N, CA, C and O atoms as a Maestro MAE file, in Angstrom:
{
 s_m_m2io_version
 :::
 2.0.0
}

f_m_ct {
 s_m_title
 :::
 protein
 m_atom[264] {
  # First column is atom index #
  i_m_mmod_type
  r_m_x_coord
  r_m_y_coord
  r_m_z_coord
  i_m_residue_number
  s_m_chain_name
  s_m_pdb_residue_name
  s_m_pdb_atom_name
  i_m_atomic_number
  :::
  1 25 -14.434 19.016 16.811 1 A "MET " " N  " 7
  2 3 -13.728 19.890 16.260 1 A "MET " " CA " 6
  3 2 -13.508 18.991 14.959 1 A "MET " " C  " 6
  4 15 -13.289 17.784 14.854 1 A "MET " " O  " 8
  5 25 -13.641 19.988 14.014 2 A "PHE " " N  " 7
  6 3 -13.738 19.423 12.458 2 A "PHE " " CA " 6
  7 2 -12.497 20.197 11.452 2 A "PHE " " C  " 6
  8 15 -12.536 21.418 11.304 2 A "PHE " " O  " 8
  9 25 -11.725 19.599 10.981 3 A "TRP " " N  " 7
  10 3 -10.490 20.014 10.274 3 A "TRP " " CA " 6
  11 2 -11.090 20.306 9.016 3 A "TRP " " C  " 6
  12 15 -12.004 19.521 8.762 3 A "TRP " " O  " 8
  13 25 -10.894 21.138 8.172 4 A "ARG " " N  " 7
  14 3 -11.023 21.625 6.849 4 A "ARG " " CA " 6
  15 2 -9.711 21.680 5.983 4 A "ARG " " C  " 6
  16 15 -9.025 22.697 6.086 4 A "ARG " " O  " 8
  17 25 -9.288 20.638 5.109 5 A "ALA " " N  " 7
  18 3 -8.155 20.460 4.665 5 A "ALA " " CA " 6
  19 2 -8.459 19.979 3.113 5 A "ALA " " C  " 6
  20 15 -9.406 19.202 2.984 5 A "ALA " " O  " 8
  21 25 -7.873 20.300 2.144 6 A "ALA " " N  " 7
  22 3 -8.108 19.736 0.788 6 A "ALA " " CA " 6
  23 2 -7.261 18.313 0.861 6 A "ALA " " C  " 6
  24 15 -6.157 18.159 1.384 6 A "ALA " " O  " 8
  25 25 -7.911 17.513 0.328 7 A "LEU " " N  " 7
  26 3 -6.960 16.230 0.156 7 A "LEU " " CA " 6
  27 2 -5.831 16.213 -1.086 7 A "LEU " " C  " 6
  28 15 -6.084 16.764 -2.157 7 A "LEU " " O  " 8
  29 25 -4.591 15.543 -0.841 8 A "PRO " " N  " 7
  30 3 -3.530 16.087 -1.432 8 A "PRO " " CA " 6
  31 2 -3.945 15.346 -3.029 8 A "PRO " " C  " 6
  32 15 -4.481 14.249 -3.189 8 A "PRO " " O  " 8
  33 25 -3.552 16.228 -3.995 9 A "SER " " N  " 7
  34 3 -3.767 15.584 -5.362 9 A "SER " " CA " 6
  35 2 -2.687 14.463 -5.509 9 A "SER " " C  " 6
  36 15 -1.630 14.369 -4.884 9 A "SER " " O  " 8
  37 25 -3.257 13.514 -6.612 10 A "PHE " " N  " 7
  38 3 -2.386 12.331 -6.607 10 A "PHE " " CA " 6
  39 2 -1.552 12.456 -8.142 10 A "PHE " " C  " 6
  40 15 -1.553 11.597 -9.024 10 A "PHE " " O  " 8
  41 25 -0.988 13.532 -8.165 11 A "HIS " " N  " 7
  42 3 -0.442 14.019 -9.507 11 A "HIS " " CA " 6
  43 2 1.195 13.502 -9.287 11 A "HIS " " C  " 6
  44 15 2.050 14.330 -8.973 11 A "HIS " " O  " 8
  45 25 1.468 12.337 -9.445 12 A "GLY " " N  " 7
  46 3 2.896 11.953 -9.393 12 A "GLY " " CA " 6
  47 2 3.638 12.366 -10.828 12 A "GLY " " C  " 6
  48 15 3.067 12.808 -11.825 12 A "GLY " " O  " 8
  49 25 5.028 12.112 -10.671 13 A "PRO " " N  " 7
  50 3 5.989 12.467 -12.153 13 A "PRO " " CA " 6
  51 2 5.246 11.296 -13.158 13 A "PRO " " C  " 6
  52 15 4.819 10.229 -12.718 13 A "PRO " " O  " 8
  53 25 5.195 11.606 -14.241 14 A "GLY " " N  " 7
  54 3 5.150 10.768 -15.156 14 A "GLY " " CA " 6
  55 2 3.835 10.914 -16.282 14 A "GLY " " C  " 6
  56 15 3.738 11.654 -17.261 14 A "GLY " " O  " 8
  57 25 3.027 10.063 -15.816 15 A "LEU " " N  " 7
  58 3 1.598 9.950 -16.685 15 A "LEU " " CA " 6
  59 2 0.235 10.650 -15.840 15 A "LEU " " C  " 6
  60 15 -0.555 9.875 -15.302 15 A "LEU " " O  " 8
  61 25 0.091 11.593 -15.786 16 A "PRO " " N  " 7
  62 3 -0.921 12.294 -14.979 16 A "PRO " " CA " 6
  63 2 -2.266 12.374 -15.752 16 A "PRO " " C  " 6
  64 15 -3.236 12.735 -15.087 16 A "PRO " " O  " 8
  65 25 -2.446 12.104 -16.985 17 A "GLY " " N  " 7
  66 3 -3.467 12.215 -17.710 17 A "GLY " " CA " 6
  67 2 -4.032 10.534 -17.456 17 A "GLY " " C  " 6
  68 15 -5.198 10.464 -17.068 17 A "GLY " " O  " 8
  69 25 -3.488 9.554 -17.598 18 A "LYS " " N  " 7
  70 3 -3.442 8.292 -17.191 18 A "LYS " " CA " 6
  71 2 -4.282 7.898 -15.912 18 A "LYS " " C  " 6
  72 15 -5.180 7.086 -15.687 18 A "LYS " " O  " 8
  73 25 -3.644 8.762 -15.235 19 A "VAL " " N  " 7
  74 3 -3.939 8.603 -13.528 19 A "VAL " " CA " 6
  75 2 -5.131 9.190 -13.347 19 A "VAL " " C  " 6
  76 15 -5.950 8.624 -12.622 19 A "VAL " " O  " 8
  77 25 -5.462 10.479 -13.996 20 A "ASP " " N  " 7
  78 3 -6.727 10.963 -14.019 20 A "ASP " " CA " 6
  79 2 -7.893 9.978 -14.557 20 A "ASP " " C  " 6
  80 15 -8.948 9.691 -13.991 20 A "ASP " " O  " 8
  81 25 -7.380 9.521 -15.873 21 A "GLU " " N  " 7
  82 3 -8.479 8.339 -16.556 21 A "GLU " " CA " 6
  83 2 -8.818 7.376 -15.411 21 A "GLU " " C  " 6
  84 15 -9.999 7.292 -15.075 21 A "GLU " " O  " 8
  85 25 -7.918 6.665 -14.803 22 A "SER " " N  " 7
  86 3 -8.044 5.569 -14.140 22 A "SER " " CA " 6
  87 2 -8.870 5.946 -12.711 22 A "SER " " C  " 6
  88 15 -9.666 5.180 -12.167 22 A "SER " " O  " 8
  89 25 -8.540 7.169 -12.268 23 A "MET " " N  " 7
  90 3 -9.304 7.596 -11.009 23 A "MET " " CA " 6
  91 2 -10.817 7.790 -11.640 23 A "MET " " C  " 6
  92 15 -11.779 7.257 -11.087 23 A "MET " " O  " 8
  93 25 -10.949 8.493 -12.692 24 A "GLU " " N  " 7
  94 3 -12.494 8.451 -13.152 24 A "GLU " " CA " 6
  95 2 -13.263 7.220 -13.607 24 A "GLU " " C  " 6
  96 15 -14.480 7.048 -13.549 24 A "GLU " " O  " 8
  97 25 -12.347 6.412 -14.061 25 A "ARG " " N  " 7
  98 3 -12.825 5.019 -14.230 25 A "ARG " " CA " 6
  99 2 -13.414 4.454 -12.979 25 A "ARG " " C  " 6
  100 15 -14.604 4.159 -12.862 25 A "ARG " " O  " 8
  101 25 -12.522 4.325 -12.067 26 A "GLU " " N  " 7
  102 3 -12.871 3.870 -10.756 26 A "GLU " " CA " 6
  103 2 -13.889 4.363 -9.842 26 A "GLU " " C  " 6
  104 15 -14.491 3.655 -9.034 26 A "GLU " " O  " 8
  105 25 -14.072 5.770 -10.029 27 A "LEU " " N  " 7
  106 3 -15.211 6.463 -9.493 27 A "LEU " " CA " 6
  107 2 -16.453 6.117 -10.023 27 A "LEU " " C  " 6
  108 15 -17.415 5.831 -9.309 27 A "LEU " " O  " 8
  109 25 -16.487 6.131 -11.551 28 A "LEU " " N  " 7
  110 3 -17.637 5.589 -12.230 28 A "LEU " " CA " 6
  111 2 -18.058 4.330 -11.847 28 A "LEU " " C  " 6
  112 15 -19.272 4.136 -11.792 28 A "LEU " " O  " 8
  113 25 -16.969 3.058 -11.454 29 A "ASP " " N  " 7
  114 3 -17.203 1.825 -11.016 29 A "ASP " " CA " 6
  115 2 -17.781 1.798 -9.738 29 A "ASP " " C  " 6
  116 15 -18.614 0.910 -9.557 29 A "ASP " " O  " 8
  117 25 -17.496 2.687 -8.654 30 A "LEU " " N  " 7
  118 3 -17.574 2.903 -7.466 30 A "LEU " " CA " 6
  119 2 -19.308 3.356 -7.360 30 A "LEU " " C  " 6
  120 15 -20.115 2.913 -6.543 30 A "LEU " " O  " 8
  121 25 -19.528 4.216 -8.289 31 A "ARG " " N  " 7
  122 3 -20.945 4.896 -8.282 31 A "ARG " " CA " 6
  123 2 -21.864 3.810 -8.845 31 A "ARG " " C  " 6
  124 15 -23.017 3.738 -8.421 31 A "ARG " " O  " 8
  125 25 -21.455 3.032 -9.701 32 A "ALA " " N  " 7
  126 3 -22.373 1.847 -10.372 32 A "ALA " " CA " 6
  127 2 -22.657 0.985 -9.028 32 A "ALA " " C  " 6
  128 15 -23.804 0.830 -8.609 32 A "ALA " " O  " 8
  129 25 -21.554 0.456 -8.408 33 A "GLN " " N  " 7
  130 3 -21.704 -0.346 -7.245 33 A "GLN " " CA " 6
  131 2 -22.897 0.252 -6.345 33 A "GLN " " C  " 6
  132 15 -23.937 -0.390 -6.197 33 A "GLN " " O  " 8
  133 25 -22.715 1.408 -5.802 34 A "VAL " " N  " 7
  134 3 -23.500 2.129 -5.123 34 A "VAL " " CA " 6
  135 2 -24.886 2.125 -5.452 34 A "VAL " " C  " 6
  136 15 -25.796 1.868 -4.663 34 A "VAL " " O  " 8
  137 25 -25.007 2.436 -6.711 35 A "SER " " N  " 7
  138 3 -26.299 2.131 -7.231 35 A "SER " " CA " 6
  139 2 -26.965 1.090 -7.476 35 A "SER " " C  " 6
  140 15 -28.170 1.127 -7.724 35 A "SER " " O  " 8
  141 25 -26.289 0.052 -7.441 36 A "LYS " " N  " 7
  142 3 -26.655 -1.646 -7.499 36 A "LYS " " CA " 6
  143 2 -27.139 -1.769 -6.179 36 A "LYS " " C  " 6
  144 15 -28.247 -2.254 -5.948 36 A "LYS " " O  " 8
  145 25 -26.226 -1.279 -5.126 37 A "GLN " " N  " 7
  146 3 -26.455 -1.758 -3.526 37 A "GLN " " CA " 6
  147 2 -27.789 -1.057 -3.222 37 A "GLN " " C  " 6
  148 15 -28.642 -1.591 -2.512 37 A "GLN " " O  " 8
  149 25 -27.962 0.315 -3.854 38 A "GLU " " N  " 7
  150 3 -29.117 1.013 -3.365 38 A "GLU " " CA " 6
  151 2 -30.271 0.426 -3.784 38 A "GLU " " C  " 6
  152 15 -31.263 0.388 -3.056 38 A "GLU " " O  " 8
  153 25 -30.242 -0.132 -5.113 39 A "LYS " " N  " 7
  154 3 -31.643 -0.753 -5.580 39 A "LYS " " CA " 6
  155 2 -31.821 -2.121 -4.934 39 A "LYS " " C  " 6
  156 15 -32.965 -2.530 -4.732 39 A "LYS " " O  " 8
  157 25 -30.593 -2.971 -4.543 40 A "LEU " " N  " 7
  158 3 -31.095 -4.009 -3.835 40 A "LEU " " CA " 6
  159 2 -31.599 -3.693 -2.382 40 A "LEU " " C  " 6
  160 15 -32.365 -4.507 -1.867 40 A "LEU " " O  " 8
  161 25 -31.250 -2.635 -1.720 41 A "LEU " " N  " 7
  162 3 -31.666 -2.361 -0.446 41 A "LEU " " CA " 6
  163 2 -33.098 -2.053 -0.524 41 A "LEU " " C  " 6
  164 15 -33.958 -2.522 0.222 41 A "LEU " " O  " 8
  165 25 -33.321 -1.067 -1.672 42 A "GLN " " N  " 7
  166 3 -34.769 -0.552 -1.723 42 A "GLN " " CA " 6
  167 2 -35.842 -1.895 -1.990 42 A "GLN " " C  " 6
  168 15 -36.946 -1.985 -1.452 42 A "GLN " " O  " 8
  169 25 -35.275 -2.880 -2.914 43 A "SER " " N  " 7
  170 3 -35.955 -4.124 -3.068 43 A "SER " " CA " 6
  171 2 -36.281 -4.815 -1.746 43 A "SER " " C  " 6
  172 15 -37.421 -5.141 -1.415 43 A "SER " " O  " 8
  173 25 -35.102 -5.023 -0.971 44 A "THR " " N  " 7
  174 3 -35.474 -5.785 0.160 44 A "THR " " CA " 6
  175 2 -36.311 -4.855 1.396 44 A "THR " " C  " 6
  176 15 -36.937 -5.451 2.273 44 A "THR " " O  " 8
  177 25 -36.262 -3.752 1.366 45 A "ALA " " N  " 7
  178 3 -37.107 -2.732 2.185 45 A "ALA " " CA " 6
  179 2 -38.496 -3.299 1.629 45 A "ALA " " C  " 6
  180 15 -39.245 -3.906 2.395 45 A "ALA " " O  " 8
  181 25 -38.857 -3.077 0.182 46 A "GLU " " N  " 7
  182 3 -40.123 -3.274 -0.177 46 A "GLU " " CA " 6
  183 2 -40.619 -4.604 0.308 46 A "GLU " " C  " 6
  184 15 -41.622 -4.550 1.019 46 A "GLU " " O  " 8
  185 25 -40.024 -5.990 0.018 47 A "ARG " " N  " 7
  186 3 -40.283 -7.068 0.513 47 A "ARG " " CA " 6
  187 2 -40.449 -7.482 1.746 47 A "ARG " " C  " 6
  188 15 -41.092 -8.495 2.021 47 A "ARG " " O  " 8
  189 25 -39.744 -6.547 2.810 48 A "LEU " " N  " 7
  190 3 -40.034 -6.814 4.137 48 A "LEU " " CA " 6
  191 2 -41.322 -6.051 4.519 48 A "LEU " " C  " 6
  192 15 -42.044 -6.567 5.372 48 A "LEU " " O  " 8
  193 25 -41.653 -4.955 4.007 49 A "LYS " " N  " 7
  194 3 -42.840 -4.431 3.980 49 A "LYS " " CA " 6
  195 2 -43.905 -5.060 3.815 49 A "LYS " " C  " 6
  196 15 -44.870 -5.030 4.579 49 A "LYS " " O  " 8
  197 25 -43.778 -5.875 2.483 50 A "THR " " N  " 7
  198 3 -45.037 -6.747 1.983 50 A "THR " " CA " 6
  199 2 -45.010 -7.940 2.948 50 A "THR " " C  " 6
  200 15 -46.153 -8.232 3.301 50 A "THR " " O  " 8
  201 25 -44.198 -8.606 3.405 51 A "ALA " " N  " 7
  202 3 -43.920 -9.755 4.355 51 A "ALA " " CA " 6
  203 2 -44.499 -9.156 5.688 51 A "ALA " " C  " 6
  204 15 -45.313 -9.859 6.287 51 A "ALA " " O  " 8
  205 25 -44.249 -8.232 6.086 52 A "LYS " " N  " 7
  206 3 -44.707 -7.510 7.549 52 A "LYS " " CA " 6
  207 2 -46.390 -7.290 7.545 52 A "LYS " " C  " 6
  208 15 -47.077 -7.527 8.539 52 A "LYS " " O  " 8
  209 25 -46.968 -6.767 6.186 53 A "GLN " " N  " 7
  210 3 -48.201 -6.650 5.996 53 A "GLN " " CA " 6
  211 2 -49.170 -8.285 6.022 53 A "GLN " " C  " 6
  212 15 -50.208 -8.619 6.592 53 A "GLN " " O  " 8
  213 25 -48.226 -8.989 5.119 54 A "GLN " " N  " 7
  214 3 -48.993 -10.319 5.062 54 A "GLN " " CA " 6
  215 2 -49.074 -10.990 6.533 54 A "GLN " " C  " 6
  216 15 -49.962 -11.746 6.926 54 A "GLN " " O  " 8
  217 25 -47.938 -10.537 7.260 55 A "LYS " " N  " 7
  218 3 -48.077 -11.410 8.699 55 A "LYS " " CA " 6
  219 2 -49.273 -10.545 9.418 55 A "LYS " " C  " 6
  220 15 -50.230 -11.112 9.945 55 A "LYS " " O  " 8
  221 25 -49.155 -9.386 9.396 56 A "GLU " " N  " 7
  222 3 -50.345 -8.631 10.279 56 A "GLU " " CA " 6
  223 2 -51.708 -8.969 9.686 56 A "GLU " " C  " 6
  224 15 -52.705 -8.772 10.381 56 A "GLU " " O  " 8
  225 25 -51.831 -9.467 8.444 57 A "ASN " " N  " 7
  226 3 -52.922 -9.653 7.952 57 A "ASN " " CA " 6
  227 2 -53.488 -11.096 8.574 57 A "ASN " " C  " 6
  228 15 -54.633 -11.329 8.961 57 A "ASN " " O  " 8
  229 25 -52.466 -11.895 8.554 58 A "MET " " N  " 7
  230 3 -52.654 -13.403 9.045 58 A "MET " " CA " 6
  231 2 -53.063 -13.499 10.487 58 A "MET " " C  " 6
  232 15 -54.050 -14.151 10.828 58 A "MET " " O  " 8
  233 25 -52.135 -12.707 11.515 59 A "GLU " " N  " 7
  234 3 -52.664 -12.378 12.669 59 A "GLU " " CA " 6
  235 2 -54.163 -12.061 12.926 59 A "GLU " " C  " 6
  236 15 -54.874 -12.645 13.744 59 A "GLU " " O  " 8
  237 25 -54.533 -11.054 12.108 60 A "GLN " " N  " 7
  238 3 -55.629 -10.376 12.147 60 A "GLN " " CA " 6
  239 2 -56.676 -11.554 11.952 60 A "GLN " " C  " 6
  240 15 -57.564 -11.666 12.797 60 A "GLN " " O  " 8
  241 25 -56.626 -12.360 10.979 61 A "PHE " " N  " 7
  242 3 -57.494 -13.241 10.393 61 A "PHE " " CA " 6
  243 2 -57.554 -14.272 11.733 61 A "PHE " " C  " 6
  244 15 -58.667 -14.525 12.193 61 A "PHE " " O  " 8
  245 25 -56.371 -14.856 12.347 62 A "ILE " " N  " 7
  246 3 -56.407 -15.861 13.428 62 A "ILE " " CA " 6
  247 2 -57.164 -15.371 14.705 62 A "ILE " " C  " 6
  248 15 -57.911 -16.014 15.443 62 A "ILE " " O  " 8
  249 25 -56.812 -14.185 14.765 63 A "VAL " " N  " 7
  250 3 -57.450 -13.571 15.999 63 A "VAL " " CA " 6
  251 2 -59.192 -13.461 15.743 63 A "VAL " " C  " 6
  252 15 -59.971 -13.719 16.660 63 A "VAL " " O  " 8
  253 25 -59.609 -13.088 14.521 64 A "SER " " N  " 7
  254 3 -60.962 -13.113 14.329 64 A "SER " " CA " 6
  255 2 -61.757 -14.192 14.091 64 A "SER " " C  " 6
  256 15 -62.910 -14.134 13.665 64 A "SER " " O  " 8
  257 25 -61.054 -15.327 14.404 65 A "GLN " " N  " 7
  258 3 -61.755 -16.465 14.329 65 A "GLN " " CA " 6
  259 2 -62.408 -17.004 15.378 65 A "GLN " " C  " 6
  260 15 -61.821 -16.989 16.460 65 A "GLN " " O  " 8
  261 25 -63.713 -17.576 15.298 66 A "PRO " " N  " 7
  262 3 -64.538 -17.631 16.565 66 A "PRO " " CA " 6
  263 2 -63.950 -18.868 17.200 66 A "PRO " " C  " 6
  264 15 -64.371 -19.262 18.288 66 A "PRO " " O  " 8
  :::
 }
 m_bond[263] {
  # First column is bond index #
  i_m_from
  i_m_to
  i_m_order
  :::
  1 1 2 1
  2 2 3 1
  3 3 4 2
  4 3 5 1
  5 5 6 1
  6 6 7 1
  7 7 8 2
  8 7 9 1
  9 9 10 1
  10 10 11 1
  11 11 12 2
  12 11 13 1
  13 13 14 1
  14 14 15 1
  15 15 16 2
  16 15 17 1
  17 17 18 1
  18 18 19 1
  19 19 20 2
  20 19 21 1
  21 21 22 1
  22 22 23 1
  23 23 24 2
  24 23 25 1
  25 25 26 1
  26 26 27 1
  27 27 28 2
  28 27 29 1
  29 29 30 1
  30 30 31 1
  31 31 32 2
  32 31 33 1
  33 33 34 1
  34 34 35 1
  35 35 36 2
  36 35 37 1
  37 37 38 1
  38 38 39 1
  39 39 40 2
  40 39 41 1
  41 41 42 1
  42 42 43 1
  43 43 44 2
  44 43 45 1
  45 45 46 1
  46 46 47 1
  47 47 48 2
  48 47 49 1
  49 49 50 1
  50 50 51 1
  51 51 52 2
  52 51 53 1
  53 53 54 1
  54 54 55 1
  55 55 56 2
  56 55 57 1
  57 57 58 1
  58 58 59 1
  59 59 60 2
  60 59 61 1
  61 61 62 1
  62 62 63 1
  63 63 64 2
  64 63 65 1
  65 65 66 1
  66 66 67 1
  67 67 68 2
  68 67 69 1
  69 69 70 1
  70 70 71 1
  71 71 72 2
  72 71 73 1
  73 73 74 1
  74 74 75 1
  75 75 76 2
  76 75 77 1
  77 77 78 1
  78 78 79 1
  79 79 80 2
  80 79 81 1
  81 81 82 1
  82 82 83 1
  83 83 84 2
  84 83 85 1
  85 85 86 1
  86 86 87 1
  87 87 88 2
  88 87 89 1
  89 89 90 1
  90 90 91 1
  91 91 92 2
  92 91 93 1
  93 93 94 1
  94 94 95 1
  95 95 96 2
  96 95 97 1
  97 97 98 1
  98 98 99 1
  99 99 100 2
  100 99 101 1
  101 101 102 1
  102 102 103 1
  103 103 104 2
  104 103 105 1
  105 105 106 1
  106 106 107 1
  107 107 108 2
  108 107 109 1
  109 109 110 1
  110 110 111 1
  111 111 112 2
  112 111 113 1
  113 113 114 1
  114 114 115 1
  115 115 116 2
  116 115 117 1
  117 117 118 1
  118 118 119 1
  119 119 120 2
  120 119 121 1
  121 121 122 1
  122 122 123 1
  123 123 124 2
  124 123 125 1
  125 125 126 1
  126 126 127 1
  127 127 128 2
  128 127 129 1
  129 129 130 1
  130 130 131 1
  131 131 132 2
  132 131 133 1
  133 133 134 1
  134 134 135 1
  135 135 136 2
  136 135 137 1
  137 137 138 1
  138 138 139 1
  139 139 140 2
  140 139 141 1
  141 141 142 1
  142 142 143 1
  143 143 144 2
  144 143 145 1
  145 145 146 1
  146 146 147 1
  147 147 148 2
  148 147 149 1
  149 149 150 1
  150 150 151 1
  151 151 152 2
  152 151 153 1
  153 153 154 1
  154 154 155 1
  155 155 156 2
  156 155 157 1
  157 157 158 1
  158 158 159 1
  159 159 160 2
  160 159 161 1
  161 161 162 1
  162 162 163 1
  163 163 164 2
  164 163 165 1
  165 165 166 1
  166 166 167 1
  167 167 168 2
  168 167 169 1
  169 169 170 1
  170 170 171 1
  171 171 172 2
  172 171 173 1
  173 173 174 1
  174 174 175 1
  175 175 176 2
  176 175 177 1
  177 177 178 1
  178 178 179 1
  179 179 180 2
  180 179 181 1
  181 181 182 1
  182 182 183 1
  183 183 184 2
  184 183 185 1
  185 185 186 1
  186 186 187 1
  187 187 188 2
  188 187 189 1
  189 189 190 1
  190 190 191 1
  191 191 192 2
  192 191 193 1
  193 193 194 1
  194 194 195 1
  195 195 196 2
  196 195 197 1
  197 197 198 1
  198 198 199 1
  199 199 200 2
  200 199 201 1
  201 201 202 1
  202 202 203 1
  203 203 204 2
  204 203 205 1
  205 205 206 1
  206 206 207 1
  207 207 208 2
  208 207 209 1
  209 209 210 1
  210 210 211 1
  211 211 212 2
  212 211 213 1
  213 213 214 1
  214 214 215 1
  215 215 216 2
  216 215 217 1
  217 217 218 1
  218 218 219 1
  219 219 220 2
  220 219 221 1
  221 221 222 1
  222 222 223 1
  223 223 224 2
  224 223 225 1
  225 225 226 1
  226 226 227 1
  227 227 228 2
  228 227 229 1
  229 229 230 1
  230 230 231 1
  231 231 232 2
  232 231 233 1
  233 233 234 1
  234 234 235 1
  235 235 236 2
  236 235 237 1
  237 237 238 1
  238 238 239 1
  239 239 240 2
  240 239 241 1
  241 241 242 1
  242 242 243 1
  243 243 244 2
  244 243 245 1
  245 245 246 1
  246 246 247 1
  247 247 248 2
  248 247 249 1
  249 249 250 1
  250 250 251 1
  251 251 252 2
  252 251 253 1
  253 253 254 1
  254 254 255 1
  255 255 256 2
  256 255 257 1
  257 257 258 1
  258 258 259 1
  259 259 260 2
  260 259 261 1
  261 261 262 1
  262 262 263 1
  263 263 264 2
  :::
 }
}
């Protein structure tokens, strides 16, 4: 069962503009971190694919030897 509810807004007394700016900055930083992690993950997946292909090629070479 899923609950549908809005998250409470974080507007406290005082400086709502600064809170919004801080949250926006934090959100941008988090997005940048996620993007960096995605690129690293993609790079790792490509290296693993290449290593697997090299391994398979080496196995085929060894098996084909008389």
